[in-house]
C-alpha positions as a printed NumPy array, in Angstrom:
array([[  0.   ,   0.   ,   0.   ],
       [  1.228,   3.477,  -0.936],
       [  0.289,   6.073,   1.668],
       [ -0.196,   9.717,   0.736],
       [ -1.465,  12.887,   2.393],
       [ -3.69 ,  15.641,   1.042],
       [ -3.03 ,  19.221,   2.139],
       [ -6.287,  21.14 ,   1.799],
       [ -9.728,  19.625,   1.362],
       [-11.555,  22.311,  -0.544],
       [-12.752,  22.043,  -4.136],
       [ -9.588,  20.496,  -5.609],
       [ -8.636,  18.5  ,  -2.508],
       [-12.044,  16.842,  -2.208],
       [-12.045,  16.317,  -5.985],
       [ -8.697,  14.539,  -5.728],
       [-10.112,  12.196,  -3.092],
       [-13.091,  11.56 ,  -5.373],
       [-10.895,  10.693,  -8.365],
       [ -8.745,   8.388,  -6.217],
       [-11.878,   6.631,  -4.933],
       [-13.875,   6.404,  -8.178],
       [-10.901,   5.214, -10.251],
       [ -9.289,   3.136,  -7.521],
       [ -8.907,  -0.048,  -9.584],
       [ -7.386,   1.779, -12.549],
       [ -4.983,   3.755, -10.325],
       [ -3.932,   0.618,  -8.426],
       [ -3.181,  -1.133, -11.71 ],
       [ -1.073,   1.775, -12.942],
       [  0.854,   2.261,  -9.69 ],
       [  1.276,  -1.45 ,  -8.928],
       [ -0.148,  -0.999,  -5.422],
       [ -3.201,   0.566,  -3.822],
       [ -2.939,   4.311,  -3.144],
       [ -4.258,   5.143,   0.306],
       [ -5.101,   8.626,   1.611],
       [ -3.776,   8.269,   5.15 ],
       [ -4.087,  11.931,   6.204],
       [ -5.997,  15.037,   5.17 ],
       [ -4.642,  18.301,   6.543],
       [ -7.27 ,  21.018,   6.97 ],
       [ -8.392,  23.517,   9.573],
       [-11.943,  22.175,   9.33 ],
       [-13.557,  18.892,  10.269],
       [-15.525,  16.788,   7.783],
       [-17.622,  14.435,   9.949],
       [-20.   ,  13.501,   7.104],
       [-17.295,  12.632,   4.571],
       [-16.159,   8.992,   4.216],
       [-12.568,  10.159,   4.759],
       [-13.44 ,  12.538,   7.589],
       [-11.712,  10.362,  10.179],
       [ -8.361,  10.993,   8.447],
       [ -8.352,  14.743,   9.042],
       [ -5.439,  16.144,  11.049],
       [ -4.579,  19.736,  11.935],
       [ -0.814,  19.47 ,  12.467],
       [  1.565,  19.207,   9.494],
       [  4.192,  17.564,  11.714],
       [  2.057,  14.407,  11.918],
       [  2.477,  14.033,   8.158],
       [  6.122,  15.111,   8.027],
       [  7.161,  12.687,  10.764],
       [  5.313,   9.654,   9.39 ],
       [  7.805,   7.521,   7.412],
       [  4.916,   5.73 ,   5.669],
       [  3.907,   8.882,   3.786],
       [  5.476,   8.679,   0.346],
       [  3.824,  11.674,  -1.278],
       [  2.032,  14.875,  -0.34 ],
       [ -0.544,  16.571,  -2.59 ],
       [ -0.759,  20.304,  -1.829],
       [ -4.039,  21.986,  -2.835],
       [ -4.336,  24.707,  -0.212],
       [ -4.178,  27.79 ,  -2.42 ],
       [ -2.31 ,  30.985,  -1.615],
       [  1.4  ,  31.267,  -0.873],
       [  1.386,  30.727,   2.88 ],
       [  1.504,  28.305,   4.594],
       [  1.427,  26.269,   1.348],
       [  5.02 ,  27.217,   0.499],
       [  6.337,  26.408,   3.989],
       [  4.509,  23.047,   4.08 ],
       [  5.767,  22.14 ,   0.602],
       [  9.364,  23.005,   1.479],
       [  9.117,  21.004,   4.695],
       [  7.68 ,  17.963,   2.904],
       [ 10.416,  18.003,   0.245],
       [ 13.07 ,  18.395,   2.934],
       [ 11.579,  15.391,   4.718],
       [ 12.146,  13.313,   1.581],
       [  8.535,  13.23 ,   0.428],
       [  7.416,  13.804,  -3.15 ],
       [  5.042,  16.742,  -3.649],
       [  2.427,  17.413,  -6.318],
       [  0.423,  20.627,  -6.434],
       [ -2.294,  22.615,  -8.172],
       [ -1.025,  25.831,  -6.587],
       [  0.13 ,  28.174,  -9.385],
       [  0.886,  30.981,  -6.927],
       [  3.474,  28.885,  -5.107],
       [  5.   ,  27.469,  -8.316],
       [  5.203,  30.905,  -9.962],
       [  6.738,  32.521,  -6.884],
       [  8.929,  29.803,  -5.364],
       [  9.405,  27.288,  -8.186],
       [ 13.179,  27.725,  -8.443],
       [ 13.736,  27.067,  -4.758],
       [ 11.283,  24.163,  -4.508],
       [ 12.664,  22.356,  -7.551],
       [ 16.17 ,  22.75 ,  -6.094],
       [ 14.968,  21.304,  -2.777],
       [ 13.418,  18.35 ,  -4.591],
       [ 16.681,  17.635,  -6.42 ],
       [ 18.665,  17.971,  -3.196],
       [ 16.497,  15.404,  -1.411],
       [ 16.089,  13.058,  -4.416],
       [ 12.323,  13.488,  -4.666],
       [ 10.041,  15.015,  -7.287],
       [  7.947,  18.192,  -7.39 ],
       [  5.219,  18.091, -10.053],
       [  2.618,  20.744, -10.88 ],
       [  0.607,  19.71 , -13.947],
       [ -2.602,  21.051, -12.379],
       [ -1.144,  24.539, -11.834],
       [ -1.811,  25.608, -15.442],
       [ -4.828,  24.744, -17.551],
       [ -6.725,  22.709, -14.943],
       [ -7.151,  19.266, -16.464],
       [ -5.478,  20.111, -19.793],
       [ -2.161,  18.276, -20.217],
       [  0.35 ,  21.062, -20.928],
       [  3.209,  20.932, -18.376],
       [  4.209,  17.34 , -19.113],
       [  3.886,  17.655, -22.918],
       [  6.138,  20.726, -22.883],
       [  8.747,  18.802, -20.879],
       [  8.562,  15.528, -22.804],
       [  6.668,  15.488, -26.106],
       [  8.074,  18.849, -27.201],
       [ 11.553,  18.276, -25.756],
       [ 13.116,  18.038, -29.225],
       [ 11.668,  21.41 , -30.222],
       [ 12.725,  24.968, -29.61 ],
       [  9.745,  26.828, -28.156],
       [  9.228,  29.993, -30.172],
       [  6.189,  31.319, -28.296],
       [  3.362,  30.271, -25.995],
       [ -0.006,  32.033, -26.085],
       [ -3.11 ,  31.036, -24.224],
       [ -6.492,  31.626, -22.69 ],
       [ -5.435,  30.686, -19.177],
       [ -8.416,  31.781, -17.084],
       [-11.889,  30.303, -17.496],
       [-13.681,  33.017, -15.535],
       [-12.567,  35.836, -17.813],
       [-13.198,  33.734, -20.907],
       [-16.772,  33.112, -19.761],
       [-17.289,  36.853, -19.212],
       [-15.831,  37.828, -22.595],
       [-17.858,  35.137, -24.372],
       [-21.091,  36.459, -22.856],
       [-20.166,  40.038, -23.734],
       [-19.521,  38.955, -27.338],
       [-22.657,  36.845, -27.761],
       [-25.146,  38.979, -25.84 ],
       [-23.742,  42.494, -26.127],
       [-23.784,  42.712, -22.314],
       [-21.481,  44.955, -20.299],
       [-18.704,  43.677, -18.062],
       [-20.353,  44.433, -14.69 ],
       [-23.558,  42.597, -15.655],
       [-21.773,  39.457, -16.814],
       [-19.454,  39.45 , -13.792],
       [-22.492,  39.199, -11.51 ],
       [-23.757,  36.248, -13.544],
       [-20.339,  34.569, -13.344],
       [-20.379,  34.974,  -9.576],
       [-23.921,  33.581,  -9.354],
       [-22.839,  30.506, -11.363],
       [-19.779,  29.981,  -9.163],
       [-17.309,  30.752, -11.968],
       [-16.067,  33.908, -10.244],
       [-15.164,  34.429,  -6.594],
       [-16.877,  37.019,  -4.415],
       [-13.6  ,  38.93 ,  -4.786],
       [-12.762,  38.328,  -8.473],
       [ -9.649,  40.533,  -8.58 ],
       [ -7.123,  37.778,  -9.322],
       [ -9.164,  36.662, -12.315],
       [-10.448,  39.883, -13.88 ],
       [ -7.237,  41.878, -13.346],
       [ -5.148,  39.179, -15.033],
       [ -3.175,  38.172, -11.916],
       [ -4.124,  34.492, -12.199],
       [ -3.154,  34.397, -15.885],
       [  0.149,  36.162, -15.103],
       [  1.151,  33.43 , -12.666],
       [  0.368,  30.771, -15.246],
       [  2.22 ,  32.398, -18.138],
       [  5.405,  32.765, -16.084],
       [  5.243,  29.015, -15.338],
       [  4.892,  28.294, -19.06 ],
       [  7.729,  30.723, -19.831],
       [  9.951,  28.925, -17.313],
       [  9.158,  25.585, -18.926],
       [  9.965,  27.031, -22.351],
       [ 13.094,  29.002, -21.476],
       [ 14.346,  27.79 , -18.08 ],
       [ 13.984,  31.214, -16.416],
       [ 11.299,  32.027, -13.84 ],
       [ 10.079,  35.6  , -14.138],
       [  8.424,  37.427, -11.254],
       [  4.664,  37.43 , -12.018],
       [  4.289,  40.727, -10.167],
       [  6.596,  42.505, -12.608],
       [  5.333,  41.38 , -16.012],
       [  2.957,  43.689, -17.943],
       [ -0.525,  42.674, -16.836],
       [ -3.829,  44.145, -17.967],
       [ -7.158,  42.534, -17.125],
       [-10.613,  42.837, -18.647],
       [-12.288,  45.394, -16.401],
       [-11.819,  48.071, -19.081],
       [-13.373,  46.033, -21.907],
       [-16.542,  47.706, -23.217],
       [-19.01 ,  47.451, -26.051],
       [-16.61 ,  49.477, -28.2  ],
       [-14.035,  46.68 , -27.994],
       [-16.51 ,  43.897, -28.733],
       [-18.097,  45.868, -31.616],
       [-14.649,  46.532, -33.108],
       [-13.717,  42.88 , -32.796],
       [-16.937,  41.769, -34.458],
       [-16.482,  44.117, -37.429],
       [-12.921,  42.852, -37.889],
       [-13.93 ,  39.182, -37.677],
       [-12.172,  38.747, -34.338],
       [-12.947,  37.866, -30.718],
       [-11.662,  39.625, -27.61 ],
       [ -9.733,  37.169, -25.419],
       [ -7.568,  37.61 , -22.325],
       [ -4.24 ,  36.144, -23.443],
       [ -1.076,  35.245, -21.599],
       [  1.819,  35.396, -24.036],
       [  5.549,  34.68 , -23.854],
       [  8.345,  34.639, -26.443],
       [ 12.038,  35.374, -26.834],
       [ 13.026,  38.81 , -28.16 ],
       [ 16.702,  39.256, -29.048],
       [ 17.717,  36.618, -26.517],
       [ 15.539,  38.066, -23.748],
       [ 12.193,  36.79 , -22.467],
       [  8.966,  38.698, -22.851],
       [  5.861,  37.642, -20.944],
       [  2.65 ,  39.564, -20.463],
       [ -1.113,  39.361, -20.048],
       [ -3.577,  41.528, -21.938],
       [ -6.889,  41.452, -23.789],
       [ -6.147,  40.707, -27.456],
       [ -8.105,  40.741, -30.666],
       [ -7.908,  37.179, -31.968],
       [ -8.819,  36.647, -35.653],
       [-11.145,  33.783, -36.575],
       [ -8.209,  32.138, -38.4  ],
       [ -6.548,  31.527, -35.025],
       [ -8.037,  28.447, -33.257],
       [ -7.968,  30.225, -29.898],
       [-10.594,  32.619, -31.254],
       [-13.157,  29.809, -31.012],
       [-12.363,  28.751, -27.431],
       [-15.398,  29.999, -25.515],
       [-17.1  ,  29.906, -22.123],
       [-15.023,  28.506, -19.237],
       [-12.677,  26.548, -21.466],
       [ -8.953,  27.209, -21.891],
       [ -6.829,  26.968, -25.016],
       [ -3.029,  27.123, -25.177],
       [ -1.01 ,  27.469, -28.391],
       [  2.631,  26.393, -28.388],
       [  4.655,  27.506, -31.423],
       [  7.741,  25.381, -32.059],
       [ 10.474,  25.291, -34.664],
       [  9.94 ,  21.669, -35.734],
       [  6.388,  20.58 , -34.959],
       [  4.937,  23.975, -35.766],
       [  1.876,  25.086, -33.83 ],
       [  0.178,  22.774, -31.307],
       [ -3.132,  23.532, -29.58 ],
       [ -3.989,  22.238, -26.104],
       [ -7.689,  22.628, -25.312],
       [-10.065,  21.599, -22.556],
       [-11.552,  22.376, -19.176],
       [ -9.165,  24.834, -17.574],
       [-10.656,  24.749, -14.1  ],
       [-13.219,  22.942, -11.991],
       [-13.196,  20.31 ,  -9.306],
       [-12.715,  17.1  , -11.271],
       [-10.707,  18.403, -14.263],
       [ -8.099,  19.942, -11.941],
       [ -8.189,  16.94 ,  -9.613],
       [ -7.581,  14.611, -12.551],
       [ -4.339,  16.483, -13.28 ],
       [ -3.297,  16.221,  -9.608],
       [ -3.922,  12.464,  -9.646],
       [ -2.033,  12.123, -12.949],
       [  1.028,  13.55 , -11.191],
       [  0.49 ,  11.183,  -8.262],
       [  0.393,   8.219, -10.651],
       [  3.478,   9.47 , -12.509],
       [  5.506,   9.558,  -9.296],
       [  4.196,   6.38 ,  -7.673],
       [  4.458,   4.301, -10.833],
       [  8.125,   5.299, -11.239],
       [  9.119,   5.351,  -7.577],
       [ 12.215,   3.211,  -8.181],
       [ 13.538,   5.796, -10.636],
       [ 15.083,   9.204, -10.024],
       [ 13.762,  11.387, -12.818],
       [ 15.188,  14.687, -13.99 ],
       [ 13.336,  17.784, -12.846],
       [ 13.222,  21.146, -14.644],
       [ 16.305,  23.204, -13.863],
       [ 15.055,  26.767, -13.554],
       [ 16.798,  29.903, -12.379],
       [ 15.351,  33.202, -11.232],
       [ 15.239,  35.989, -13.791],
       [ 17.607,  38.934, -13.628],
       [ 17.055,  42.328, -15.248],
       [ 19.208,  41.199, -18.183],
       [ 16.818,  38.306, -18.904],
       [ 13.686,  40.401, -19.32 ],
       [ 12.484,  42.033, -22.537],
       [ 10.582,  45.254, -21.946],
       [  6.976,  45.633, -23.041],
       [  7.945,  48.232, -25.637],
       [ 10.127,  45.672, -27.443],
       [  7.235,  43.28 , -28.104],
       [  6.224,  43.451, -31.776],
       [  2.81 ,  42.471, -33.116],
       [ -0.062,  43.937, -35.075],
       [ -2.282,  46.215, -33.009],
       [ -5.765,  47.567, -33.462],
       [ -6.099,  51.3  , -32.765],
       [ -9.485,  52.973, -32.472],
       [ -9.475,  56.729, -33.033],
       [-12.092,  59.463, -32.954],
       [-12.288,  61.838, -35.888],
       [-13.137,  62.052, -39.562],
       [-12.219,  59.808, -42.528],
       [ -9.193,  62.043, -43.219],
       [ -7.994,  61.449, -39.639],
       [ -8.46 ,  57.716, -40.062],
       [ -6.481,  57.759, -43.312],
       [ -3.695,  59.707, -41.598],
       [ -3.576,  57.142, -38.779],
       [ -3.557,  54.291, -41.292],
       [ -0.538,  55.803, -43.027],
       [  1.346,  56.373, -39.771],
       [  0.669,  52.813, -38.555],
       [  1.302,  51.095, -41.852],
       [ -2.167,  49.56 , -41.822],
       [ -3.783,  48.214, -44.957],
       [ -7.141,  49.904, -44.392],
       [ -9.468,  51.295, -41.78 ],
       [-13.073,  50.548, -40.893],
       [-15.822,  52.623, -39.358],
       [-16.849,  51.179, -35.98 ],
       [-19.371,  53.811, -34.937],
       [-20.128,  57.337, -36.087],
       [-16.846,  59.243, -35.87 ],
       [-14.884,  56.218, -34.605],
       [-12.481,  54.259, -36.8  ],
       [-10.388,  51.143, -36.292],
       [ -6.987,  50.657, -37.922],
       [ -4.978,  47.449, -37.66 ],
       [ -1.293,  48.345, -37.822],
       [  1.524,  46.442, -39.444],
       [  3.699,  44.338, -37.141],
       [  5.573,  46.871, -35.058],
       [  6.869,  47.421, -31.553],
       [  4.574,  49.263, -29.153],
       [  7.07 ,  52.103, -28.68 ],
       [  7.254,  52.53 , -32.477],
       [  3.489,  52.877, -32.733],
       [  3.321,  55.272, -29.797],
       [  6.035,  57.425, -31.346],
       [  4.195,  57.452, -34.681],
       [  0.971,  58.661, -33.045],
       [  2.475,  60.988, -30.428],
       [  2.681,  64.127, -32.572],
       [ -0.186,  63.328, -34.941],
       [ -2.908,  65.198, -33.048],
       [ -5.178,  62.146, -33.369],
       [ -7.516,  61.223, -30.527],
       [ -6.748,  57.63 , -29.59 ],
       [ -9.673,  55.896, -27.854],
       [ -8.258,  52.43 , -27.291],
       [ -5.696,  49.935, -28.492],
       [ -5.572,  46.135, -28.367],
       [ -2.782,  43.841, -29.614],
       [ -3.691,  41.259, -32.265],
       [ -2.814,  37.58 , -31.823],
       [ -2.175,  36.189, -35.299]])
């Protein structure tokens, strides 16, 4: 019997127990022995749950039990999740997690601890919920150079933007509906301000380039400023507005950022709607690969946690190589102004003004969005180039969104 402990018994923690119970025979066959949840660490009691008698409130009980092979951390937040993870790795126990905040903030240190103590630290569930993305980037795409990663990484914001597109509703109205459906928290800041997506894109950037950026320092813009003007512009251009996390190399440096983008219908991410996630990985050999599925939720995320558990327990006699990340320095980071793409600028004025803007931005044409409002899609150019071109033009710029081709 292989004994494990669950840290946190909320949505993902209870889902993990459910997956382990419902698929017990399959998991036993794949691990070679039965996987037993010996402890559940939580502040609360769960007297009506079948595993309620396994709840403990002291992490030391788990750390000091030599029978515990693996710890699954699903507490959320940085603290005490980080401290408990570090302690478990130092005690020679494998750790799997769904906690993107801890991975994005402390991943370098925790991976080093795992290597030092000859255990593994896996985090498939930290990005994309149940979508396999971490392991494919480490294994299936190992022979490829990663050119760029772009993705819809937050189901809550994708649900809101989908409703705004389909129903012409405003942000505040749809946010209330998302909260009523349980897609958005009572305090939705991490989702709607792009913080959640920022943590996930820095994890993907680290997998691609071996350098962990600080999620608090990357350019991050959420969806609270998206209005009917943006959705109307997108519709007239044959695009959808999506909150995108994007990373790529620019002149040897790493750019990562989160922003609403216009995504043309020719891009498969344009058609990823509702609470689903979609992640595009551009490589130099395979080309473009799309990873799509349920990016959040109890059982999808729990299935990714259990996949990591199976990976470790089915290869427990082996010492497998872990990602070797380092923390970013100032020299590693490409500034926002260096990122080149097409951008859609909406200006107020007359047709002559629109034509002037089109010429300055190198756009092919302009379209009328509303009376006196025109949209121009620029050529591929850096943001600081475009800003310089418009600075002395006298044009009234209403909004700008990058385009994900």
